[in-house]
C-alpha positions in Angstrom: -31.0 15.6 74.2 -32.3 19.1 74.9 -31.0 18.5 78.3 -27.8 17.1 76.8 -27.4 20.0 74.7 -28.0 22.3 77.7 -25.5 20.8 80.1 -23.0 21.3 77.0 -23.4 24.8 76.6 -24.3 26.2 80.4 -20.4 26.4 80.7 -20.6 28.9 83.7 -22.9 26.3 85.8 -25.4 28.7 86.6 -28.2 26.3 85.5 -29.1 29.0 82.6 -28.7 28.7 79.3 -28.0 32.8 78.1 -27.6 33.7 75.0 -23.9 34.0 75.0 -23.0 30.8 76.0 -25.5 29.4 73.4 -23.9 31.0 70.6 -20.4 29.8 71.8 -21.7 26.0 71.9 -22.7 26.6 68.1 -19.5 28.1 67.3 -17.5 25.2 69.1 -19.5 22.5 67.4 -20.2 23.8 63.9 -16.5 23.8 63.8 -16.1 19.8 64.9 -18.7 19.0 62.6 -17.6 20.9 59.8 -14.4 18.8 59.9 -15.8 16.1 60.2 -18.1 16.7 57.5 -14.8 17.6 55.4 -13.3 14.5 56.3 -16.0 12.5 54.9 -16.5 14.8 52.0 -13.5 12.6 49.9 -14.6 13.9 46.2 -15.1 17.8 48.0 -18.3 17.9 45.7 -20.3 19.2 49.4 -22.3 16.3 49.8 -22.0 12.9 51.3 -22.9 9.9 49.6 -23.1 6.4 50.8 -19.4 5.1 49.0 -17.9 8.0 51.2 -19.1 6.8 54.4 -18.3 3.3 53.9 -14.6 4.6 52.9 -14.3 6.6 55.7 -15.2 3.7 58.0 -12.8 1.7 56.3 -9.8 3.9 57.2 -10.7 3.3 60.4 -10.8 -0.2 60.1 -14.7 -1.1 60.4 -15.9 -2.3 57.3 -19.8 -2.0 56.3 -21.6 -2.4 53.4 -23.3 0.0 50.9 -26.7 -0.8 52.0 -25.7 0.0 56.1 -24.5 3.7 54.8 -27.2 4.2 53.4 -29.3 3.6 56.0 -27.1 5.9 58.4 -27.4 8.3 55.7 -30.9 8.4 55.7 -31.4 9.0 58.9 -29.8 12.0 58.4 -31.0 13.2 55.2 -33.8 15.3 55.3 -34.9 15.7 51.3 -34.5 12.6 50.4 -31.3 12.8 47.7 -29.8 9.8 49.4 -27.0 12.7 49.9 -26.1 14.5 52.8 -25.4 17.9 52.2 -23.6 20.8 54.9 -26.8 22.1 56.0 -28.6 18.5 56.8 -25.6 17.4 58.7 -25.1 20.4 60.5 -29.0 20.2 61.8 -28.8 17.1 62.3 -25.8 17.3 64.4 -26.6 20.1 65.6 -29.1 19.0 68.1 -27.9 15.4 68.4 -24.0 16.8 70.0 -21.5 14.6 69.5 -19.6 15.5 72.6 -16.1 15.4 71.2 -15.1 15.0 67.6 -13.1 11.9 68.9 -16.4 10.0 68.6 -16.3 11.0 64.8 -12.9 10.6 64.4 -10.7 8.4 66.1 -7.4 10.2 65.2 -6.2 10.9 68.4 -5.7 7.9 70.7 -3.7 8.6 73.4 -1.4 6.0 71.7 0.0 2.8 73.2 2.9 3.7 71.0 4.6 6.0 73.3 6.3 4.0 76.2 8.9 6.1 77.8 10.2 3.4 79.5 8.1 5.0 82.7 4.5 2.6 82.3 2.0 5.1 84.1 0.3 6.5 81.4 -3.5 6.3 80.9 -4.5 2.9 79.0 -5.9 3.1 75.3 -9.4 3.0 74.5 -10.4 0.5 71.9 -13.4 0.7 70.0 -16.3 -1.8 69.9 -15.5 -2.9 66.3 -11.9 -3.2 67.2 -12.6 -5.3 70.3 -15.0 -7.6 68.2 -12.4 -8.2 65.1 -9.5 -9.0 67.3 -7.7 -5.5 66.3 -7.3 -4.6 70.0 -4.8 -7.2 71.1 -2.7 -6.8 68.2 -2.3 -3.2 68.6 -1.6 -4.4 72.3 0.7 -6.8 71.3 2.5 -4.3 68.7 3.1 -1.9 71.4 4.7 -3.9 73.7 7.0 -5.1 71.0 7.8 -1.7 70.5 7.9 -0.8 73.9 10.7 -4.0 74.4 12.6 -3.0 71.8 12.7 0.9 73.0 13.4 0.4 76.6 16.5 -2.2 75.5 17.6 0.7 73.0 17.8 3.3 75.4 18.6 0.8 78.4 22.2 2.3 79.5 20.5 6.0 80.0 17.7 4.2 82.4 20.6 2.4 84.3 22.7 5.7 84.2 19.4 7.5 85.8 18.7 5.1 88.3 22.4 5.1 89.0 22.5 9.3 89.6 19.0 8.7 91.6 20.6 6.2 93.9 23.9 7.3 94.5 24.2 10.9 93.3 24.5 13.6 96.2 26.5 16.5 96.8 29.9 14.6 97.8 29.3 12.5 94.9 29.1 14.4 91.7 27.9 11.9 89.2 27.1 13.6 86.0 26.4 11.7 82.2 30.0 11.5 81.3 31.4 10.6 84.9 28.4 8.0 85.2 28.6 6.2 82.1 33.0 5.4 82.9 31.6 4.5 86.3 29.9 2.2 85.3 32.1 1.0 82.4 34.9 0.6 84.4 33.0 -1.5 87.0 31.2 -4.1 84.6 32.2 -3.3 80.9 29.7 -2.6 78.6 27.3 -5.3 79.2 26.9 -4.0 82.3 25.1 -0.8 81.1 22.5 -3.1 80.3 22.3 -4.7 84.0 18.2 -4.7 85.2 16.7 -4.3 81.2 15.5 -7.8 81.8 13.4 -7.5 84.4 12.3 -3.9 82.6 11.3 -5.7 79.5 9.5 -8.7 81.2 7.1 -6.6 82.7 5.5 -4.7 80.0 3.6 -8.0 79.4 1.4 -8.5 82.4 1.5 -4.7 82.9 -0.1 -4.4 80.1 -2.6 -6.9 80.1 -3.6 -6.0 83.6 -3.8 -2.5 83.0 -5.9 -3.2 80.1 -8.5 -5.5 81.9 -8.5 -3.3 84.6 -9.1 0.0 82.8 -12.1 -1.8 80.8 -13.8 -2.7 84.5 -13.3 0.8 86.0 -14.9 2.4 83.0 -17.6 0.3 83.5 -18.3 1.5 86.9 -18.0 4.9 86.3 -19.8 5.2 82.8 -22.5 7.8 83.2 -26.0 6.4 82.3 -26.0 7.8 78.7 -22.9 5.1 78.1 -20.6 8.4 77.7 -17.1 8.8 79.5 -15.9 12.3 80.2 -12.5 13.0 80.7 -12.8 12.6 84.1 -14.0 9.5 84.6 -11.4 8.8 81.6 -8.7 9.9 83.9 -9.8 8.2 87.2 -10.4 4.8 85.4 -6.7 5.2 84.1 -5.3 5.9 87.4 -7.0 3.3 89.0 -5.8 1.0 86.1 -2.2 1.9 86.8 -2.4 1.6 90.3 -4.1 -1.9 90.2 -1.3 -3.0 87.7 1.7 -1.4 89.0 0.2 -3.0 92.3 0.7 -6.6 90.8 3.9 -6.2 89.3 5.4 -4.1 91.7 8.1 -6.6 93.3 9.4 -6.5 89.4 10.1 -2.9 89.7 12.2 -3.6 93.1 14.4 -6.2 91.0 14.5 -4.0 88.2 16.3 -1.6 90.8 18.3 -3.5 92.6 19.7 -5.2 89.5 20.5 -1.8 88.3 22.3 -0.3 91.2 23.6 -4.0 92.1 27.5 -4.6 91.3 29.4 -6.9 89.0 28.5 -10.7 90.1 25.8 -9.6 92.9 23.5 -11.7 91.0 23.5 -14.0 87.8 20.2 -13.3 86.9 16.4 -11.9 88.2 15.6 -15.0 90.0 19.3 -14.7 92.0 18.2 -11.3 92.9 14.7 -12.1 93.7 15.6 -15.1 96.1 18.7 -13.2 97.8 16.0 -10.3 98.7 14.0 -13.0 100.2 16.5 -14.6 102.2 18.3 -11.6 103.7 15.0 -9.2 103.7 11.9 -11.2 103.5 9.0 -10.5 101.5 8.1 -6.9 102.6 11.2 -5.5 100.8 9.7 -6.3 97.7 7.1 -3.5 98.4 9.5 -1.0 99.3 8.9 2.4 98.0 5.6 1.3 97.4 3.5 4.1 98.3 5.5 7.2 96.6 4.9 4.9 93.2 1.5 5.0 93.8 1.1 8.9 94.7 3.1 9.2 91.3 0.4 8.4 89.5 -1.6 10.8 90.0 0.0 14.0 89.1 1.9 12.0 86.5 -1.6 10.6 84.5 -3.2 14.1 85.1 -1.0 16.3 84.4 -0.1 13.7 81.1 -3.6 14.0 80.5 -4.2 17.5 80.6 -1.7 18.5 79.3 -2.6 16.2 76.2 -6.2 17.2 75.9 -4.9 21.3 75.9 -2.5 20.5 73.1 -5.0 18.8 71.2 -7.9 20.7 71.5 -5.1 24.0 70.5 -4.3 21.8 67.4 -8.1 21.1 66.2 -8.9 24.8 67.1 -6.3 26.7 65.2 -4.5 24.3 62.4 -7.4 21.8 61.4 -8.2 22.7 58.5 -9.5 20.2 55.8 -9.1 17.2 58.5 -8.8 16.2 62.2 -5.5 14.0 61.2 -2.9 15.5 62.7 -0.4 13.6 61.3 2.2 11.8 62.8 4.4 14.1 63.8 2.1 16.4 65.9 0.6 13.2 67.6 4.1 12.2 68.5 4.8 15.7 69.4 2.1 16.3 71.8 2.6 12.7 73.1 5.9 13.4 74.0 5.2 16.5 75.2 2.2 15.6 77.5 4.4 13.0 79.4 7.3 14.8 79.7 5.1 17.6 81.5 4.2 14.5 83.7 7.4 13.3 84.4 8.2 16.5 85.5 5.8 16.6 87.8 6.0 13.2 89.5 9.8 13.2 89.3 10.5 13.6 93.2 8.4 10.5 93.7 10.0 8.7 91.5 13.4 9.3 93.0 12.1 8.5 96.4 10.8 5.5 95.1 14.1 4.3 93.8 15.9 5.3 96.7 13.7 3.0 98.7 13.7 0.1 96.6 17.5 0.3 96.9 17.9 1.4 100.3 18.9 -2.0 102.0 21.7 -2.8 99.4 23.3 0.7 99.4 25.7 0.1 102.6 25.5 2.2 105.2 21.9 3.9 104.4 19.6 4.3 107.0 16.3 2.9 106.6 14.0 5.7 106.2 10.4 6.0 105.2 9.1 8.4 102.7 9.0 11.4 104.2 11.6 11.0 106.5 13.8 10.5 102.9 12.3 13.4 101.7 13.2 15.8 104.5 16.8 14.1 104.6 17.5 14.9 100.9 16.0 18.8 100.9 17.9 19.1 104.2 21.4 17.6 102.8 20.9 19.0 98.8 18.3 21.1 98.9 14.9 21.2 96.1 17.5 20.4 93.4 18.7 16.8 95.3 14.8 15.7 94.5 15.7 15.8 90.4 18.8 13.9 90.2 19.1 11.7 87.2 16.3 14.0 85.4 19.2 14.8 82.7 19.7 11.5 81.9 15.9 10.9 82.0 14.9 13.3 79.5 17.8 12.4 77.6 16.5 9.0 76.2 12.5 10.4 75.7 13.3 11.3 71.8 15.2 8.2 71.3 13.0 6.0 72.9 9.8 7.8 71.4 11.3 7.3 67.7 12.5 3.7 68.4 9.2 2.9 69.9 7.2 4.6 66.6 9.5 3.1 64.1 8.9 -0.6 65.7 5.3 -0.2 66.2 4.6 0.7 62.3 6.5 -2.2 61.5 4.8 -4.3 64.0 1.2 -3.3 63.0 2.2 -4.4 58.9 3.3 -7.4 60.1 0.0 -8.3 62.0 -2.1 -6.5 59.3 -3.7 -4.0 61.0 -4.3 -0.9 58.7 
């Protein structure tokens, strides 16, 4: 473990641990440990007793007996009092570094709750206990239902975004009001939800594949000591996202085609699939695949980076008594990070949607990704790459709020604490 401390402390990577670096390491480390200590010391008497360990683990969904808690404490307890005071705690963890406060407190999950309709986020981490107790599938189920309800609630904005991405141009000044008017005139109120069916149906296979793939990639990338760094997590998350997207990509194409379709053009998703297959062949189901996969990297990378940054800022400045930031902070951080991710990957998403819809837009030349980029920039400038971003961001707040409320209700119904 000395090597571990050395690595964690050597911030400028020069292979030498100088005094400044060591002091900085101790300072950072002590802060995290103080938080963990305080959150375990429920009655604030400056000591951690076995019953407090039992209580704290219960909150995290892990049930252990007093006996097991005593064993944990014995390993830290230096003076044999059967309680652990701050000095014992500090000496124990100072030289057995918990690399991240997350290992002690699991509040900061980058949560399954946030479904903004663009399912590019990194999948959830589950503890071994959650996997054994079956909590994980309940959480995934709750997340899936929350996603379905929030997508349905914000579907009109989503359809408007797709319409603006495909049809908006310099000559067609489609804005939010005129876009809604056009859709209502063309197909009535029901048409606002066109394409939502596929969007909801694809949640289940996508979540399942992503979760499974994430576990597999994590196994391959884990270091010898069984720890996953942020970079490994990002790589396995992006690969899992790409794997899931690849397997359900035809559904993405169907969603776009239905969303830009005219009334009566398709009677449903199967009809739409049949017609595309007959007219354009299998290849049509993978149109726009390249920009889609490329979009995962800036999205997931920025999403994770911003989330980690907000998280560490919060822990540094506002975490005084506990590392639990509370619902609003968590949702705020999650929303801000996915919004930044979306901003970065939006042009790729727009190109993807255009390519998916190309064949169904009459008179549109069939361009490839680079050709489309060049054409949009030549005819509409950089702004053209961000068409439809207004309704896209308008749906973020309602989507997050709806999915959070439904997620909590589902958790209660499924009996997840």
